[in-house]
C-alpha positions in Angstrom: 0.0 0.0 0.0 1.4 3.4 -1.0 0.5 6.4 1.2 0.2 9.5 -0.9 1.7 12.8 0.2 -0.2 15.8 -1.0 0.7 19.5 -0.8 -1.9 22.1 0.2 -4.2 23.0 -2.7 -8.0 23.5 -2.6 -9.1 25.1 0.7 -6.7 27.9 0.3 -9.6 29.7 -1.4 -11.8 29.0 1.6 -9.5 30.2 4.3 -11.6 33.2 5.2 -14.9 31.4 5.5 -13.2 28.5 7.4 -12.0 31.1 10.0 -15.3 33.0 10.2 -17.4 29.9 10.6 -15.1 28.2 13.1 -15.3 31.2 15.4 -19.0 31.9 15.0 -22.0 30.3 16.7 -24.7 28.7 14.8 -24.9 27.3 11.3 -22.9 28.5 8.3 -24.5 31.1 6.0 -26.3 29.9 2.8 -24.2 29.1 -0.2 -23.7 31.8 -2.8 -25.8 29.7 -5.2 -27.3 26.2 -5.0 -30.3 24.5 -6.6 -33.0 22.8 -4.5 -31.8 19.3 -5.1 -28.2 20.2 -4.2 -29.5 21.9 -1.1 -31.4 18.8 0.0 -28.4 16.6 -0.6 -26.1 18.9 1.3 -28.4 19.2 4.3 -28.9 15.4 4.4 -25.2 14.7 4.5 -24.5 17.3 7.2 -27.3 15.8 9.3 -25.9 12.3 8.7 -22.5 13.5 10.0 -24.0 14.8 13.2 -25.4 18.1 12.2 -24.0 21.6 11.7 -24.6 22.5 15.3 -22.5 19.5 16.4 -19.7 20.7 14.1 -19.8 24.2 15.5 -20.0 23.0 19.1 -16.9 20.7 18.7 -14.0 22.6 20.2 -10.9 20.5 20.0 -10.0 18.3 17.1 -6.9 16.2 16.5 -5.9 14.2 13.4 -2.9 13.1 11.3 -2.9 13.8 7.6 -1.5 11.2 5.2 0.8 9.9 7.9 3.1 13.0 7.6 1.7 15.7 9.9 -0.5 15.9 13.0 -2.9 18.7 13.8 -4.4 19.9 17.1 -7.0 22.5 16.4 -8.9 24.7 18.9 -11.9 25.5 16.7 -13.4 28.1 19.0 -10.3 30.2 19.6 -8.4 29.6 16.4 -5.3 28.1 18.0 -3.4 25.5 16.1 -0.5 23.1 16.6 1.1 21.3 13.7 3.9 18.8 14.0 5.7 16.3 11.8 9.1 15.8 10.0 10.7 17.7 7.2 11.9 15.9 4.1 15.4 16.0 5.7 14.0 14.2 8.7 14.0 17.2 11.1 11.2 17.2 13.7 9.1 20.4 13.6 6.4 22.0 15.7 4.5 25.1 14.7 2.2 26.9 17.2 0.0 29.6 15.7 -3.0 31.7 15.8 -5.1 31.1 12.7 -6.6 34.5 12.7 -3.5 36.6 12.9 -1.3 33.9 11.3 1.3 34.7 14.0 3.1 32.2 16.1 6.3 30.3 16.8 8.1 27.5 14.9 10.6 25.0 16.1 12.9 22.4 14.4 14.5 19.7 16.5 13.5 21.7 19.6 15.2 24.9 18.5 13.0 28.0 17.9 13.3 29.5 14.5 13.5 33.2 13.7 13.2 35.5 10.7 12.4 34.1 7.2 12.7 30.5 8.3 10.1 30.9 11.0 7.8 32.8 8.6 8.1 30.0 6.0 7.1 27.4 8.6 4.1 29.5 9.8 3.0 29.8 6.2 3.4 26.1 5.6 1.4 25.3 8.7 -1.4 27.6 7.7 -1.7 26.1 4.3 -1.6 22.6 5.7 -4.4 23.4 8.1 -6.5 24.8 5.3 -5.9 21.8 3.0 -6.0 19.0 5.5 -9.2 20.1 7.3 -10.9 20.3 4.0 -10.0 16.7 3.2 -11.4 15.7 6.6 -14.5 17.8 6.9 -15.5 19.2 3.5 -19.2 18.4 3.8 -19.6 20.8 6.7 -18.4 23.6 4.4 -21.0 23.1 1.6 -23.0 26.1 2.6 -20.1 28.5 3.1 -20.2 31.9 1.3 -18.7 31.6 -2.2 -19.6 28.0 -2.7 -21.7 27.1 -5.7 -23.5 23.8 -5.9 -25.1 22.4 -9.1 -26.9 19.1 -9.3 -25.8 17.0 -12.3 -28.1 14.0 -12.0 -27.1 10.5 -11.1 -24.1 8.4 -12.0 -24.1 4.6 -11.7 -21.1 3.3 -9.8 -20.9 -0.4 -9.0 -24.7 -0.7 -9.2 -25.5 2.3 -7.0 -27.0 5.4 -8.6 -25.1 8.2 -6.8 -26.4 11.8 -6.8 -23.6 13.9 -8.3 -23.2 17.6 -7.4 -20.7 20.0 -9.0 -19.0 22.4 -6.6 -17.3 25.6 -7.8 -16.2 28.8 -6.1 -16.4 32.5 -6.4 -13.3 34.5 -7.2 -11.7 34.1 -3.7 -8.4 32.8 -2.5 -5.5 31.3 -4.4 -7.3 28.7 -6.5 -10.9 29.9 -7.2 -11.1 28.0 -10.5 -10.8 24.5 -8.9 -13.8 22.3 -9.6 -15.1 19.4 -7.5 -17.7 16.8 -7.9 -19.3 15.2 -4.9 -21.0 11.8 -5.0 -23.8 11.3 -2.4 -24.9 7.8 -1.4 -28.7 7.7 -1.9 -29.2 5.4 1.1 -26.9 6.8 3.8 -26.8 10.4 2.5 -23.0 10.4 3.1 -20.3 11.4 0.7 -18.8 8.2 -0.7 -16.6 9.8 -3.3 -15.2 13.1 -4.6 -13.3 14.1 -7.7 -11.5 17.3 -8.6 -9.9 19.2 -11.4 -7.5 21.9 -10.3 -7.2 25.2 -12.1 -3.6 24.9 -13.1 -4.0 21.5 -14.7 -3.9 21.1 -18.5 -7.3 20.6 -20.2 -6.1 17.2 -21.4 -5.9 15.9 -17.9 -8.8 14.0 -16.3 -10.2 14.6 -12.9 -8.7 12.8 -9.9 -11.2 10.6 -8.0 -11.0 9.4 -4.4 -13.4 7.2 -2.4 -14.3 8.2 1.1 -14.9 5.2 3.5 -14.6 3.9 7.0 -17.3 6.3 8.4 -17.3 6.2 12.2 -18.2 8.4 15.2 -15.7 10.8 16.9 -17.4 12.7 19.7 -20.7 13.9 18.2 -19.4 13.8 14.6 -19.4 11.1 11.9 -16.2 11.3 9.9 -14.5 9.1 7.2 -10.8 8.5 7.9 -10.1 6.5 4.7 -9.3 7.9 1.3 -8.5 5.6 -1.7 -7.7 6.8 -5.2 -10.0 5.3 -7.8 -8.1 3.4 -10.5 -5.0 3.0 -8.2 -6.3 1.4 -5.1 -2.8 1.1 -3.7 -2.7 4.8 -3.2 -4.1 5.7 0.1 -4.5 9.0 2.0 -5.3 8.1 5.6 -6.7 10.6 8.1 -5.6 8.8 11.2 -5.5 9.5 15.0 -8.8 11.4 14.8 -10.1 12.5 18.2 -12.5 15.1 19.5 -11.8 16.5 22.9 -13.9 18.6 25.3 -10.7 20.0 26.9 -7.0 20.2 26.2 -4.3 21.9 28.3 -3.0 25.2 27.0 0.4 23.7 26.7 -0.7 21.9 23.6 -0.9 25.2 21.8 1.8 27.1 23.7 4.7 24.6 24.2 6.8 22.7 21.6 7.2 19.8 24.1 5.6 16.5 23.1 1.8 16.3 23.7 1.3 13.6 26.3 -1.6 12.5 28.4 -4.3 14.2 26.4 -7.8 13.9 28.0 -9.8 11.0 26.7 -12.2 11.8 23.9 -15.8 11.8 24.9 
């Protein structure tokens, strides 16, 4: 099995709405444009995943993206911790405020300064945007700037999936990316997505990934498994997922290893 490593991409265009919705109470605003069928499908999948209120109420979230970097995210206060290893094998920790994009960065326990620190902070912010979108995209379907268009059904292995095209207003770094979401007609959950990124040549086909392994984490239902269609050996796991009611401030303030985190509810 090959674990795929992916650099930040989509989601950069949704940074502002991710930040605004994570700090606000209540459900996200209505999408910029969506037809009735797409609205129904989006509402059904969000409810199947625990509901928008459960997402907004969830404060602390931890997960590891593609086996290469681990996030601790305080959704209510915008605090973020990212840790992993560089390509050169150096251990890093980045502690940041997602609103101000300010913070501290460390490699092998030594605090960085100047341009090197700024580069690590920028990397961590991009990783947060990208990786949380892979984890929890359905909760963002009604964000401002999102356009949903129902494209009918597509038969996949005997199941007639409802297919919705997702595009974006002219926001962020990659506003011309296009996604297609495949909703399971029985469960309402997202079983697959495909995407075509704005800088790809027209001759290239969309990349397709299956979402699977749906299970409960706190009051949320999330899918930790991603498998590329057509190359099932390529996996993008979202591992170590946990939802916490409390975490010590040291998680977001100290580069020391996170130990003894409270048990997830």
